[in-house]
Each structure stands twice: as C-alpha cells, then as structure tokens.
N, C-alpha and C positions, 0 to 999 in steps of 0.2 A: 504494500500500500504506500502511496505517496504521502510524505509528511505534509499535513495541512496546518497552517497557523493563522490565527486571527490577527489581522493587521489593523491597528488603530487608524492609520492614515486613510485607508480605503473603506474602513468600517465593515470589512467582511473577512471570512475565512477563505484562504486561497492556498494553492500548492506552493510549497517552499522549494525554490530553485536557487542555489547559491551562485554568486558571481563567479567563483572559482571552486569547483567541487574538491580541489586539493588543498584549499585554505579557506575554510568557512570562518567568518569573523563575527564576533558578538561582543557588544559593549553594554555593560550594565552600570547604572549610577550607584556608586557605593555610598558610605556614610560620611557625614561631616563629623569629624572625630573630636568631640568635646565631652562625651559621657558614654555610659554603657547603653547598648541598644535594647529596645523593647521587643517583645515577641512579634509585633506588627512589622518591624524592620526585618526580623528573622524570616517572615513569610517571603519577602522578595528574594532573600538569599537562597532559600530552599527551592522556590519556584524556578529560578534561573539556573540553579545547580541541576535540577531535573532536566531542564532544556539542554544544558551542556552535556549531560549523560546521554540523552536521546540523540543529539547530534553526533557525539563520538561513536555511538553505536552504528551510525549510518555512514559517516565520512572519515577518511583516513587522517585528516588533520583539522582540528578546530582550535582557533585562537580566541580565548575568552579573556577579556579585560574587564576588571572591576576596580574603579578608582577609589582613592581616599581624598576627600576635600579637607586639606589641612591648613587653609587660610580662609577665615570667614569672621564676620563680626561676632558671631556667637562664641567662636573659639577665643577671640580676644577677651570677651567679657568673662568667660569661664576661667581663663588663665589668670586674669587679674584677681578674680574672686578667690582662687586657690593660692595665689601668691607664687606661681611658678611660671617658667618661660613657656611660650607657645610651643616651642619644640618639645619640651618635656611633656606637656599635656597631650599633644597630638600623637607622639610616639606611644605614650601609655595607652591611649584609647584606641589607637590603630591595632596594637597588640591585643587589647581586650576584645575588639571586634573579631579578629582572627580566631581568638579562643572561643568566643560565643558561637560563631557560625560553624566552627569545627565540632562543637558539641551537638549541633544540629545535623551532623553528618555530611556537610558539604565538602566537595573537592576544592582544592586550592585552584584559583584561576591561573591561567598562564601568565598574566600580567596584572600587577597591582600598582599602577602609576599614582604618584602623588602630585597634587596640583603645584606645590612649591618647586618641584623639579622641572617645571615646564613654562617658566616665565618668558624665556626668549621666544618660544613658539606662540604664546598668547600675544605678546607684543607685536610679533610679525603679522599675525592674523588681524589684529586690530588695525595695524598700519595699512594693510591691504583694504580693509573695509572703509577706512577714511579716504584712501586714494581713489576708490571706486564710487564714492559718494553715498555709500550706505551707512556711514557713521560720521559724526562731527564732534569737535571739541567745544566744551562750554564750561567756563569757570573751573578749569582743572580736571573736569570729567570728560570722558569720551563716551558718547551714547550711540546706540544703534537707532537709526531712523526707520521706524516701522513702516512709514508710508512709502519708503523707497522700495519695499518688497511687496509687489501686488498680491503675492500668494500668502502673505502673513495671516495666520489664523486657520490655515488648512488642516493642521493636525488636530487642534482642539475643536474645530468646527464652529468657531465663534467669529463674529465681526469684531473689529477693533473697538467699536463702541461698547459691545457686550463685555469685552475683556476689561475695559476700564471700570465699568459699573461693578462695584463691590470687589474688585480684584486687588491683589497685593502689589500695587504699583505706586511708586513714590512720585507724588506730584511736586515738582520743583520748578521755579520760575525760569531756570536756564534750559528747560526742555522745549524743543520745538513742538512736540506732541506729547500729551500726557502718558501715552503707552510706550514711548521711547525708553529703552532700558540700558542700564550702565554696563559698559565694557571695561572701563578703567575709572578708578576714583582716587582722589588725592589722599595722602596719609599725613597725619600730623607727626611732629618729631618723635613722639613717644609710641606711635603706632608702627607696625611692620610695614616696610615699603621697599620698592625697587625702582631704580632709575629707568626712565622711559622718555620717548620724544615729547611726552605731555607733562613731564615733571615726575617727581618721586611719588609713587602711589602703589596701588595694589589692584588686582583684577576683580571684576565682577564674577559672580558665581557661574553664569551660563557659559562664558568664554572658556572656562577651564576644561570642561568636557570636550568641547569642539576641538581644542588644541591637542588634547591627549589622544582623541580618536584619530585625528589627522596624522600625528606622528607615529603611532603604533599600529594602526589598522588600515589606514587609507582614507581617501576622501569620501568614498561611498562604501559603506559596510553592509553586511547581510542583515544583521539584527541589532536593534537598539532596544534595551529594556529598562524597566523600572516600575515603581508603584504608580497606580492610576493618578495619585495626587501630583505627580511630576509632569503630567501631560501638558498642563499650563500652570505657570509660565515657563518652567525650565526647558522641557523638550521642545515646545513651540519656538522658544528663543534660540535654542541650539540649532534647530533646523533652519531657521531664517539666517542666522549669521554664518553658518557653514556653507549653505547653498549660495549665498551672496558672495562670500569670500572666494569660493572656488569656481563659481560659474557653473555649478551642477544643479540639476533640478531636484536632487534628493540628497539626503545624508545617509539614510538607511533604507534598504529594500523593504524591511518589515519593522514595524514598531509594535512591541508587545508590552502590555501593562497589566500587572496583577491587581486584583481587587483588594479593597481595604479590609483590615481585621477590625471587628467591632466588639465592644464590651458594653453590655447593658444598653444596646441600641445606639451607641455613639462610636464614631471612629476612634480607635486608640491613638492618642497623640500626647506628646509632652505638654502642649499648650492647654489641653483639657485636664491634665493631671490624672488620667485614668490608665496609666501605663503599668505594665508588669514586665520586668526585665527578663531576658533569657537567663542571666546569671541566677536570679532568684528562683525561677521555675526549675532550673537544673538542680537545685538543692533538694527538690521534692520529687522530681520525675526524671527518669532516664532520658537522655537527649534523643534517643531513637523514638521514644513515645512522643516527644514534642514534634519531631519531624513527621511522624505518622499523622498527628493531629493537623499539622499545617497543610498536609496533602489531602485531607479528607474531602474538601470541597474543590470544585473546579477552580483553577487559578484565577479566572476572570470574575468569579462570583465573590460576594462578601463572605467572610468567614466569621461566625459568631464564636467568640472565645469564651469558654466556661469550664468549670470544674467537671461538668458532665462530659464535655468533649474530651477532656484529658483522661477521665476514667474509662470512657468507651475506647479510646485509643490504646490505653495501657492493656485493657482486657483483650482487644483485638490482636495486638502484637504478641501478648502472652499466649493466646490461642495458637497463633502461627508457630511460635517457637516450641510450644509443647507438642504440636503436631510433628514438627521435624524431629524432636527428641524421641517421640514414640516410634518413629520410623528408623531410628538408628542414626539420625542426623548425618546423612550422607552429603559430601560436598557436591557442588554443581558439576565439577569435573568437565568443563567445556560443554555442558548441556545448553543448547540454544534457548534463547528467550522464547517462551511460548508465543505462537503467532497471534493469538487473540489478544494477548496483553500488549504486544508490540503495536498491534493495530489500534488499540485503545489510546496509546500514547501518541501515535501518529495522527490521531484525530484531535489536534489542538490540545495535547497533553491532558486527555480526559482521565484524570486520576480516579474519579468515582467508578468508572467502568473498569479501570485497571485493578482497583481493589476488589471489585466483584469477581474478576478473573482469579485473583489470589484466593478468594474464599472458595471458589469452585475447585481449584487445585487442592486446597487443604481438605475439602470433602473427599476428593479422590484418594488422597493419601490415607485418610481414616477408613475408607471403605475397602481398601486393598490390603494385601499383606505380602510379605516376602519381597521378591524382586520388583513386583509391580508397585508396591508401596514406596520402595526406595527410588524408583524411577520418577514417580509422581512427586516425591519430596525434592528430588534434584530440579525438576521443572519449577516447583514452587520457589526454591531458592534462587534459581536463575532469573525468574520473572521479577521477584522482589528486589533483586540486586540492581536491576535497571532503575528502580525507584529509590535506590539508596537505602534499602531495608534488608533485614535478615542477613547481614554480612559478617556476623560473628558466630562462634559455636553456640548452639542452643543452650547448653549447660551454663555457659557464661552469663547469658541473659537471665535465665531462670534463677540462678543463684543470686545475681545482683538484684533482681526484682524481689525475691523473697527477703533479702537483707534489708532493702528499703522499706518494705511493708512491716517487717518485724520492728525496725527502728521507729516507725510511725505508730505502732500499736500502743494502746494505753494499758494493756494487760500483759504480764509475763506468761511464760509457757505453763508454769504450775497453776496459775489462776485460770488460764484457759482450760486446761485439762480438768480442773475441778468443776468448772461450769458445764463443760461438755458431759461429764459424768452425771451431774445433777439433771441436765436436760434429758439424758437417756433414761434416768430413773423416773422422771416425770412422764415421759412417753410410755414407759412400761406400766406406770400406774394410771395411764389414760388421763393424766392431768395435762391436757394439751394447751390450756391457757398458760400454765407455768412454763411449759416447753417452748411455746412461742415467745414468751417474754424473755427467756434466756437467749433464744436465737437472736432476738432484736438487740439485746444487750451486747452480745458478741459482735453483731454487725456494726453497731455504733462504735465499738472498740477497734474495728478494722479486721475482724475475723469472720470468715465464712465457713459454715458447716455444710457438709454433704452427707446425706444418708444413703446407705447401700445395704445389701443383704449381709455384708460382713460387719455392719455396724457403722457408726458415724466417723467421719474424718474431718479435719479442719485445716484451713490454710489462711494465710493473711491475704486480705483483699488487695 
C-alpha cells in the first residue's frame, strides 16, 4: 500500500512521494528550552518519532531534524529568574528534553540543530529578503512585509485581516502593516546579541527554523511537522519567508500537524497552568505506558489526558507482555511486520487501527499453542516494534510493573494475605456482602483479586 499522509496545506490526505527516495527529509519544530516539557509536548515527539519509524521502514535513508530554540525572550526571563547564564539554562533543559523524550521511547533524530549555531545563515536569509523587497528595516528591527507575498495565509487558510483579529501579533508604530513580523530585533547591552548589517541584535523566532532547514535539509523538504498550534503564526511565517527568500513556491511537500492534548476540556499549556510534566508522570508510570497512551488516538485528533487513559494503557500493555511471556517470549527474529498493521500505519498513521491489529494478534497467540503460538507472538512483537512498543523482554516489563504497583500499594503483603483469607472465609460462609466489601477495600489499596477453581489469587493493579 502507498503511504498516505494528510497535508495541512492542501487540506487532504494524499500519497506521499519523496523528492528523492534515497534521502527523505523531515523537519520537526523542537522545544524552546527554558523548562521541563509537559506531556502535550511529548505527544508531538512521539507522533513524529512514529512517522520517522514508518519512513525508515519504507526508505533506505531518512534524515530527521528536530531543532532546539535556545535564544528567545522566555529563555532570557527564565535565566534571569534563576540567576544563571542563558547557556547554562539552555544546555540543562536541552539535556532534560532529550531525557524526557527518551523515556517516551523515541529514537534520536539524525540532526538536532541549535538556533544559536546558525546566526550567519539567519542573517544571510534576512539580507536576501531585504534585497528582494520582502523585508524592511525600521527602528533597528527588520520585518517581513506580509503584503509582499500574495500567497501569505495559504497554510492556515486565513486572510491577513483574520490573522490580525485576536492573533498574537505585536502592533508597533514602525510596522508598515500590523501583520508584519520580526526577522531581527535590537538587543540592549545586557541582552544577548550578535553583530549584523542592522546593528547588534538577535533573530526573531520564525527565521530560525527556515535557516536551519535550508542549511541541513535543503530549500524544499519532504515533510515539515509540529503541533497544530504552530500552524499560525510560526509555520505560516516560515513558509512565507523561505519561499520568498529562495524563489520557491513551497518549503515542504507535506505539512503535518498533530492534534492538541486536553485536560478537563482545555488544551494543556503552560499559560493555563494545567500542565503535567513527562518527568512527573514517569515517576508513577513506565515510559512505555505513556507512549502507549499518546498513540491511543489518531495523531490529528485531540487526545483527552486522564488517569483512566493511563490505567487503560498500562493494562493494555501488560496484557500484551503477559501474552508474549505465556508464549515463551520468542524474539521477532526478522519476522516481517504484519501486512494489516503496516497498512494501518500507511493510512495516515492510523494508530487506533494498528492497535486493533495488535489485539487480534494477541488473541491468536492465546488461542494457539506450541509453534503456532510462538509464530503469532513473533508477529505481535514485530508489529508492535514499528510502533515503538514491546521492544524489551516480557519478564523485564512484568517485573518492573509489579514493582511499581507494589510501591504504590497502601497494604503490605501480610495484610493483603490476611484480607484475602478473610474474604475467602466470608465467601464460604455465604457472607457475600462482607466478601464484596473486602474486595473493594483491596481494590482501593491497589490490589486485584481473581477467583478460580484453585482458589483466589491477587496481584497489584
């Protein structure tokens, strides 16, 4: 099946054909490094890691770049608040970002460029925009003239007037048009700055990505990705300045945007104060559980984050690993990815359908025995691996999960055994009200009881 991806620019799903099948290029906007990332940021990292895996499954060479924005006004404020240098702050949080997304099972990108390493390229691009009449200098600033680009607004599907209304645009008297955006701004003596034809200053946010893409991947790339909230103004402005600077009609053949993660009906964001960090979640849940949860919904759909989602994801992953363990946990050993799972991911990364395939494979494992069960288990592991799941020995996950649940339980084993015995005695005395009350008490403490012909058994939930 041909890989189909939904392109934000055209507004439709269409076949993906790379510019060069021997060098597929993808750029994803990374973090502004001034604090730990929240799980909503983690969704973008996991979604585009999945895309990277799918592309590598199909093509011999994929070059994936994900940048660090390490110069920004928010960074300056955070560094001053902490009383440290910008360099110290950005290196600390860039390392923290790498640690957090590794917890989520992401592969390292091929390139991780930093904005501060690309000032000459940014200045050269701004200079070209000024020379071609697409940008102008005003009071120490250089601004992109949106009216010079007749196609401006094509990515976000908005008119310039709509963009101004309620948008995050700075209204300043030196702008020719309210929607004109900053390419370069002056720095005060205490602020970080670099020499340029327009005086000492620093770049605007949007020009950073355009310059890094041009240097490392080319003037037109195959895929540009990021969260849906970046469509405007960031990606709209990237597209405008890159196409005008290079005289190309496009910057990327495909624009992909993941949906937002919501909590209690609101988008998770630092400004709303409703964030939960990957670091904090990883103290309570295995990183693979978090990845499972982030892939539960289609990447373009909103994802409602909740404890229920996390518990469902943990139990789903536990079920898969237990299935592998029961079949002897055979390695994939070169087993090909099941065709129906590959087809699901080829359909615009349809992870809900891919998970449905994994559940069908797990059912096959449990319904078979001997060699047939082992072969089905290999197929289960091979398919899950393309999703970045089930990539460790089953026993390792099961032991780690049991240890986490034991640590979170409010009863020790002796107390649990006592309650289980009391419940069994109540059942034998046909005091089912007391038996149910004990069961509920154990559930509240994180312990689950299973009854069988051989008697009751318990496990941590």
